[in-house]
N, C-alpha and C positions, 0 to 999 in steps of 0.2 A: 455679304457686308461692305457697304460700299465706306467710302472714307470717312464721312457728315457720321453713320451709324459708328463704326467706332470710335470715332470723338466723344461720342454722345456715352455708350458703353462702358470707356475709360474714365469719360469722365465719373460718371456714376460709380465705376466701381472706387476710384481713389475717396470720392466724398464720404460714401456709403461704410469704408469700408473701415474698421475698427482697429485690425494693428496694421501699420506701417508701412512695418516691411515685406517686402516681398522674397518670398524660398523661390526654389527651383521649381517647383509644381506649380506655382503661380506663372512665374514666370513665363514657363512654357505654358500655361492658358491664353495667357496675353498675346505671346508671339504665334497660336493657333488660330485667333481671332485675327489678326493683322494679316493670316494665309486666306482666309477669307476674304477679307478685300481683295488680297492679289489676284485670285481668283475669279471675282468678279469683275473688278477695274483692270484690273492688269498693271496698278502703280499706286503706290502709296506716296500720301503729302510729304513732304521735304522735313517738316513737324515729328512726323510716326516715325519718321528712320531716327530722327535725332532722337527722339523717344525711346522706342526698342535700342538704340546706342546706350543710350545711358543703365539702362534696367540690366543689358548685356555686363557695362562695366561696373555696376553694383552701385553707381554716381545716382542713390536714389534721395539724395539730399537735394540735387539739383531739379526735381521732377517736382513741380505743384499740380498742374493742372494741363488740359490742350484746349483751355475754352480760347485760346487765340484765335480758335476757328472760326 
């Protein structure tokens, strides 16, 4: 998975998800997808790193989308 593919995937997930809260299982799924990006591209966009930090800190109200990519 590339950085661009991750951005498209997470935007789709956030758009289609009826439940806006993320539990630990969903956060693990998101992190696993980010790890796929690291495996393929060996780096994450800074905005993705910021996104992952926000979900770690449970600051979900700060997360709208990653459409700025």
